[in-house]
C-alpha atoms as one frame of an Amber mdcrd trajectory, in Angstrom:
protein
  -5.145 -15.711 -15.849  -3.664 -14.040 -18.921  -1.322 -11.245 -17.928  -1.897
  -7.711 -19.206   0.490  -6.979 -22.062   2.761  -3.968 -22.561   3.955  -2.702
 -25.949   6.782  -0.416 -24.814   9.022  -0.678 -21.740   8.985   1.712 -18.827
  12.292   3.100 -17.618  12.644   1.680 -14.093  14.927   3.576 -11.699  15.549
   1.599  -8.516  16.579   3.445  -5.353  17.770   3.240  -1.769  17.052   1.931
   1.709  13.481   1.155   2.804  11.900   2.440  -0.380  14.114   0.032  -2.351
  12.698  -2.799  -0.208   9.144  -1.537  -0.824   9.910  -1.363  -4.541  10.575
  -5.093  -4.683   7.578  -5.999  -2.524   5.199  -3.888  -4.647   6.433  -5.487
  -7.853   6.189  -9.015  -6.442   2.786  -8.591  -4.769   0.859  -6.131  -6.943
   2.417  -5.911 -10.419   4.153  -9.063 -11.649   1.210 -11.422 -10.947  -1.011
  -9.335 -13.252   1.207  -7.603 -15.849   3.770  -8.902 -18.314   5.955  -6.104
 -16.974   8.488  -4.673 -19.432  11.082  -2.265 -18.029  14.557  -1.009 -18.856
  16.189  -1.223 -15.450  18.659   1.256 -13.935  20.046   0.815 -10.430  20.175
   4.302  -8.901  21.030   2.940  -5.470  23.865   4.951  -3.945  26.497   2.154
  -4.168  25.921   1.773  -7.920  25.872   5.523  -8.504  29.256   5.683  -6.762
  30.563   2.699  -8.734  29.574   4.261 -12.091  30.620   7.819 -11.212  26.912
   8.703 -11.331  26.816   7.820 -15.045  23.888   5.481 -14.340  21.767   8.489
 -13.352  22.584  10.281 -16.595  21.881   7.120 -18.603  18.493   6.685 -16.942
  17.481  10.252 -17.850  18.393   9.751 -21.510  16.527   6.434 -21.495  13.466
   8.389 -20.328  13.871  10.628 -23.366  13.971   7.489 -25.516  10.953   5.650
 -24.060   8.893   8.610 -22.819   7.824   7.238 -19.421   9.857   6.425 -16.312
   9.099   5.362 -12.753  11.602   6.174 -10.016  12.189   4.922  -6.482  13.337
   7.374  -3.791  17.105   7.895  -3.674  19.686   9.278  -1.258  21.295  12.654
  -1.869  24.468  12.157   0.176  25.769  14.540   2.810  29.083  14.226   4.675
  27.682  11.560   7.001  26.486   9.473   4.036  29.887   9.737   2.352  31.400
   8.049   5.393  28.562   5.548   5.854  28.679   4.356   2.241  32.422   4.933
   1.734  31.746   7.107  -1.310  34.349   8.501  -3.688  32.649  11.904  -3.548
  29.504  13.655  -2.349  27.344  13.035  -5.407  24.724  15.573  -6.496  21.008
  14.942  -6.121  19.972  12.330  -8.717  16.594  14.047  -8.996  18.298  17.332
  -9.862  20.439  15.600 -12.518  17.428  13.913 -14.114  15.324  17.075 -13.987
  18.083  19.128 -15.594  18.382  16.677 -18.506  14.615  16.393 -19.022  14.051
  20.153 -18.431  10.655  19.491 -16.897   8.267  20.718 -14.258   7.369  18.630
 -11.194   3.647  18.469 -10.410   2.827  17.211  -6.907  -0.643  16.652  -5.479
  -1.958  15.000  -2.300  -3.780  11.657  -2.382  -7.070  12.223  -0.562  -8.732
   9.516   1.509 -12.209   9.522   3.027 -11.548   9.374   6.757  -8.445  11.582
   6.874  -9.187  15.293   7.089  -6.607  17.966   6.202  -5.126  19.876   9.137
  -6.285  23.046   7.358 -10.027  22.627   7.709 -10.920  24.941   4.806  -9.185
  22.685   2.255 -11.786  20.631   0.418  -9.913  19.854  -2.834  -6.270  18.978
  -3.614  -3.716  21.743  -4.124  -1.208  20.892  -6.843   2.337  22.217  -6.517
   4.066  22.971  -9.837   7.766  23.027  -9.019  10.380  24.332 -11.431  12.850
  21.493 -11.829  16.040  23.227 -12.937  18.704  25.396 -11.356  18.752  27.515
  -8.203  20.502  25.839  -5.250  20.246  22.418  -6.933  22.828  23.462  -9.553
  24.810  25.779  -7.297  28.463  26.523  -6.791  29.495  27.383  -3.256  32.625
  28.244  -1.392  33.847  28.548   2.167  35.520  31.932   2.722  38.572  31.450
   4.996  39.435  35.071   5.786  38.881  38.753   5.020  38.548  39.675   1.335
  35.876  40.299  -1.286  33.592  38.013  -3.288  32.332  39.033  -6.727  30.026
  37.798  -9.431  31.984  37.711 -12.692  30.494  37.146 -16.158  32.864  36.722
 -19.118  31.208  36.958 -22.534  32.266  35.118 -25.691  34.721  37.908 -26.554
  36.426  37.810 -23.168  34.798  40.966 -21.806  34.113  40.840 -18.071  31.221
  42.223 -16.048  31.672  42.259 -12.274  29.384  42.855  -9.348  30.381  42.876
  -5.702  28.673  40.269  -3.540  30.265  41.038  -0.190  33.365  42.513   1.405
  34.260  39.948   4.035  35.842  41.123   7.274  36.423  37.526   8.331  35.431
  33.947   7.492  32.053  33.198   5.891  30.385  31.413   3.006  29.251  32.345
  -0.494  26.994  30.661  -3.043  26.290  31.197  -6.735  23.053  30.075  -8.402
  21.743  30.449 -11.931  18.818  29.760 -14.229  18.131  29.776 -17.960  15.478
  31.678 -19.913  14.761  28.527 -21.926  14.107  26.507 -18.758  11.943  29.209
 -17.177   9.930  29.431 -20.404   9.470  25.641 -20.409   8.373  25.829 -16.770
   5.831  28.552 -17.532   4.495  26.728 -20.605   4.106  23.464 -18.670   2.205
  25.259 -15.902  -0.166  27.040 -18.302  -0.791  23.851 -20.298  -1.382  21.773
 -17.144  -3.855  24.370 -15.857  -5.782  24.243 -19.134  -5.713  20.417 -19.196
  -7.046  20.135 -15.635  -9.285  23.254 -15.733  -7.718  24.722 -12.596  -6.661
  28.254 -11.681  -2.912  28.873 -11.730  -1.109  30.919  -9.067   2.556  31.874
  -9.368   4.644  33.420  -6.614   8.256  34.494  -5.994  10.027  37.102  -3.850
  10.605  39.698  -6.589  10.499  42.649  -4.183  13.810  41.468  -2.716  15.288
  39.574  -5.666  14.684  42.377  -8.147  16.614  40.743 -11.013  16.521  36.962
 -10.444  12.971  36.433  -9.167  11.571  39.352 -11.176  12.852  37.675 -14.341
  10.663  34.634 -13.598   7.685  36.946 -13.077   8.296  38.749 -16.380   8.625
  35.554 -18.445   5.356  34.193 -17.007   3.589  37.523 -17.644   4.804  37.802
 -21.252   3.881  34.220 -22.136   0.458  34.580 -20.548  -0.315  37.854 -22.332
   0.936  36.696 -25.737  -0.214  33.060 -25.816  -2.497  31.963 -22.989  -4.754
  34.805 -21.836  -7.567  34.161 -24.331  -7.328  30.386 -23.751  -7.667  30.879
 -19.992 -10.680  33.170 -20.407 -12.341  30.669 -22.744 -11.727  27.883 -20.208
 -13.118  30.012 -17.367  -9.928  29.806 -15.303  -7.607  32.460 -13.883  -3.866
  33.130 -13.787  -2.375  35.585 -11.346   0.983  36.453  -9.803   1.500  37.390
  -6.166   4.363  37.628  -3.704   5.089  34.326  -1.972   4.253  35.893   1.412
   0.770  36.782   0.175   0.416  33.424  -1.594   1.008  31.506   1.653  -1.764
  33.462   3.375  -4.116  32.918   0.430  -3.345  29.194   0.316  -4.139  28.710
   4.011  -7.484  30.513   3.617  -8.395  28.776   0.346 -10.662  25.794  -0.387
  -7.957  24.203  -2.587  -8.520  23.030  -6.135  -5.812  25.087  -7.866  -2.205
  24.858  -9.083   0.506  26.769  -7.189   3.602  27.345  -9.336   6.873  27.872
  -7.470  10.601  28.102  -8.082  12.693  25.015  -7.400  13.490  25.391  -3.681
  10.153  27.014  -2.810   8.362  24.105  -4.481  10.517  21.589  -2.619   9.597
  23.042   0.774   5.958  23.887   0.098   5.146  20.488  -1.397   6.335  18.858
   1.848   4.289  21.336   3.857   1.171  20.636   1.801   1.672  16.874   1.947
   1.904  16.988   5.754  -1.051  19.346   6.090  -3.199  17.119   3.883  -2.285
  14.101   5.995   1.043  12.398   5.283   4.248  12.790   3.309   3.587   9.268
   2.037   0.315  10.418   0.440   1.504  12.633  -2.405   1.929  11.954  -6.109
   4.821  13.444  -8.054   5.353  13.543 -11.809   8.040  15.339 -13.809   6.624
  16.545 -17.141   9.064  17.727 -19.805   8.089  20.174 -22.582   8.716  17.505
 -25.229   6.288  15.057 -23.635   8.362  12.836 -21.341   7.092  11.741 -17.929
   8.913  10.561 -14.801   6.781   9.380 -11.862   8.098   9.056  -8.307   7.113
   9.251  -4.655   7.545  12.707  -3.152   9.139  11.425   0.079  12.617  10.168
   0.960  14.113   6.729   1.546  12.656   6.223   5.082  16.072   5.614   6.662
  14.822   5.022  10.220  12.581   2.171   9.092  15.388   0.724   6.971  17.685
   0.406   9.987  14.898  -1.457  11.800  14.372  -3.689   8.742  18.087  -4.567
   8.744  17.658  -5.802  12.330  14.932  -8.168  11.158  12.047  -6.082  12.495
   8.754  -5.651  10.646   7.921  -2.031   9.828   4.771  -0.163   8.941   6.250
   1.946   6.153   3.492   3.513   4.056   3.877   2.327   0.418   1.004   4.319
  -1.101   3.043   7.073  -2.790   5.336   4.446  -4.332   2.330   2.411  -5.524
   0.890   5.567  -7.108   4.220   6.269  -8.816   3.869   2.872 -10.521   0.189
   3.375 -11.364   0.859   6.843 -12.783   3.609   5.488 -15.024   1.592   2.442
 -16.110  -1.443   4.598 -16.922   0.625   7.043 -18.964   2.316   4.131 -20.772
  -1.125   2.735 -21.559  -2.361   6.104 -22.819   0.649   6.625 -25.085   0.566
   3.040 -26.414  -3.243   2.820 -26.674  -3.409  -0.187 -24.345  -6.604   0.437
 -22.327  -6.183  -2.734 -20.239  -3.005  -1.243 -18.742  -4.823   2.012 -17.915
  -7.698   0.067 -16.357  -5.278  -1.930 -14.217  -3.679   1.281 -12.908  -7.130
   2.653 -12.030  -8.110  -0.558 -10.237  -4.876  -0.756  -8.250  -5.337   2.820
  -7.031  -8.968   2.089  -6.111  -7.981  -1.105  -4.298  -5.361   0.835  -2.333
  -7.737   3.608  -1.272 -10.590   1.177  -0.588  -8.288  -0.757   1.745  -7.564
   2.392   3.754 -11.172   3.574   3.731 -12.159   0.080   4.913 -10.077   0.654
   8.041  -6.808  -1.209   7.245  -3.672   0.941   6.970  -0.168   1.621   8.216
   0.215   3.416  11.546   1.027   6.848  10.081  -2.497   6.907   8.632  -4.217
   5.074  11.517  -3.367   7.876  13.950  -5.051  10.375  11.567  -8.095   8.273
  10.655 -11.394   9.582  12.058 -12.979   6.122  12.320 -11.806   2.887  13.959
  -8.695   1.631  12.143  -6.491  -1.436  12.176  -2.778  -0.614  12.088  -0.796
  -3.220  10.111   2.738  -3.817   8.875   3.732  -2.932   5.338   3.565  -6.507
   4.122   0.156  -7.038   5.742  -1.056  -3.832   4.076   0.201  -4.962   0.662
  -1.511  -8.326   1.146  -4.796  -6.556   1.989  -4.489  -4.411  -1.155  -3.762
  -7.571  -3.183  -6.946  -9.164  -1.846  -8.998  -6.099  -2.886  -7.300  -6.020
  -6.271
């Protein structure tokens, strides 16, 4: 057969552990036999990030700005244990946080629904999309261990050398302190991306923070959203028949649990991180969620929302077969290929992405799946290894 052609490369960001293994299997089994795959490859595996002083992560983000579409494998954000395990020069920052800061985008995450797997929250009938701010907060923090009694202050020095100080805490003994920040420009980009995405998908938009406690930081997010909505988007939302509203995150959680789904929930960076995992689990599986970073200047980075599946990787290293669910990683590839096809006006590439997604879901709905889904399936199911699952998808495709 003639392979489907690509005009422009994707930026390919390889990753770590079991998801890195899946990455290769998916390419070999489901992509390379059918597509003349063009990518600009960056190895974001932890050993190479350490070797390059994390420059490879920065380079991959700027390549995404150049080509417009990237697809990323899951990567390790090292802690102290990982520093020892991988003999790292330092405890490198989250590669996702680095890429998101450079692209200044918003992460949209939505569950992949399958006939036969019901959400744990029985009222949910449609997907709930999490819109996660992708800059700042604890992901760009500075933190310090306090060794003894003393005081910690916030200090701002303006361009003329004038200082403004605010007491954080008078310590009577050892403790810890952390400083976080955000930028008006990034919050505005976040708000604009959320409003535009809501209009594009014709879904209501909810936004929530904890502004009653964080009366400056969180309230500033609330004000920027409110001003942009009133000045730019209110009439557009009314014309589209959709709604925007703000509510405290406490109230939002209660509303979400009672809802039918089918809306976008916009959240600050950490809140979005936690709630997207909660939603993914409640809809069925962490391995059944799409994730795309959308920048205000039209760049897209697709990835799986889950981690590197370390436990399965250790079993794989022992020569054992595993049943790691590859669906979110497959959908990262299909999302990127579809967007590449849309931007390059190559409909065959878009059609291939659609067919690969359908083949994947049809395989599950036909009763063949990895064990994490088999235990949730409400009909008889055959639990298979990852490679058997990929082969079954290939046969459907």
